[in-house]
Phi, psi and omega in degrees: 000134178073008177296321180297320179297319179294322178296321179293319175300320178297319179296330180273358183074025186243006179282129183252154176225154175276144177234122189274131174257131182249042179202177175288168183277062179273184177294338169230151185223164173264111182237119180052042175082003181239146172273123182227157175285126181275114183233038180212013181268149174269013179281061195302323183264002179071028185270345186301331181249015184292138181303327181291324176292318179300312184293319179299317179295317180298317180297321180293322178296319179299324184273319190248354192077195183259291185288154179270341170090341184193176174288164182300327185274000175253259178240016187268008176265117180242169186302324181292330175297315180292321178296320179297316181295321177295322180291321177297316180299318177295319180298317183272348181073034180244170180291325187203174177206160176220140181248151182239169184282345176194166175296324178297316179296323179296309184293322180282348174264319186283313186300315176295340175283330182279332185216142179229200188300330183272357189252173179231136176247142179238117191232134177297143184295340180252019176299155180299154181304327181292327175291316178302314181291325176298319177297318179296317180295333184291334185066013175285160172290119185251124177253126180257117179262152180302146188308119176057021181265097184288334175294318178294319177300316180296322177302316181290319178299321182290322185289322186288125183239024178291168184266353183274194182282143167261137176220130177256129180237129181213151165292147171281313173240127182277125196290336183262331180258339178077010179268167183257149172289144177281072189299321179302314179292321180296316180295322178299318176296319179300318180291325179294323185251015175056051181249142174285146178240131172238127178247125173270105184255039182305316183264002178257333182299127180086347187251313186259160179091155182303324181246015177077021182279350176116188185292332178296317175292320180307320181265001179068040186245024186303325184272358188242358178241109189282338184235108179245118177250148176201172180244158179257356188255007179253259182299333181278351171070014182246236182198149177105187182210172181215161165231131180242140180183203180276172184301319182298315179301311185294319177297320179295315180297323178302331183258358186227334184282108188295325180292340174274313187294327190245026177238141171300137186288164180300145174301142180305326180298325178293318178299318180296318179296321180296319178295322177297322180293316179300320179297322179292322176300321180290320191261348182233066180298343180299337179295318177295319179299317179294322179302315181290328175296317180296315179301314182296320179296318183292310183294318178296319179295320177298316179299320180297327179271005176082016179272122181282123175226144176296160182274056181287132182270048186211174176287359177266117183238099178282133177249105187296141173237306179114278182284140183295315180298320180293324178294320177296318179297321178296317179297321178296319179293321176301316181296319178301329182266008174093019180237126177258106178210095187293165175283140174253121187229171173301146009271005180297323176232161180297153176306141179084001181239025178301152188202169162262123180258100180271138174230136181255161182229155177299335184275352174295136174266169186298323182292325177294318179294319179294323176299315180297318179301315181298318181291316178298320177297320178298317180291328176295320178296331179276357176094009180285324184243157178288140179276141178289144177272137180243149176082000000 
């Protein structure tokens, strides 16, 4: 059953396979028996293997065991769940916070709580799949505006004349292109048209802002964006997600977000590790500084080798290929040369825009980055990547 479907995916260059890593998520990993440079992890600050996270999780297991046993609204609320939410609220500078089991669970639970059949949602065309699915589940009228096109967004806001709520939902950092949402302009439009704003800061949490609070802090909009979502499993190296806002929002989500109400809560050990990670973001700002140094070294080196890359202001560096089969071949060649950076293909990105999505981490050393630059340059010379234009 479904063999024909898999064969068709293969003919289109869209069949995916799992690749097993037999080590921690360090700057290099053991993949299929080989040590390779990991250039595709969202572990931006290198915290996933940090001793403090390990110790915090171990201590929590000794005290609480592993599983939480039930949903939060039954018997699944433990002291560490409440401590984590209080710590997130302090971290984000909001009145309260609520955590979810994943970013996907957060978006598919929160968005249908914010908007229903009488309401309208306005969503960026390159928003994450979890936002798209959250909009669909809401049954609200959903308007998709061109990527980061604030003129188009205003046109849509102006046209809708329904009596319900308007809500704008956007990624803070777009996961495939690595660019940022124009939040100042977006918030101004929201205020002009009385629209609620929700920012998914999955790739911004821990990375952007003076204190690593994310893109909302980066743009100085903490008091003007009421719904801030983010994840604990990327730069924070743990697992799960959160929504931060005022007491009313959080109390409402506790009573309305189905993915929260009907899921077994996170293991206490995960909560302990997340709190340890937040503390490291607070006390070790050098990790963010190092991350930007690594990014600059990588992007500058690619340009020097003639590899064309978009000017994304993030640790996400997409290297365009175009054709899905060619992107898979490029990823295979990278692996042969000791670099693990898989191909990104439809439906994750639009047809004809397949790419290698490279991500750098604060824990990469200069020699690893230089190795990656050399390999990407070699593949560009072989015709896998577009050459940068000079002059």
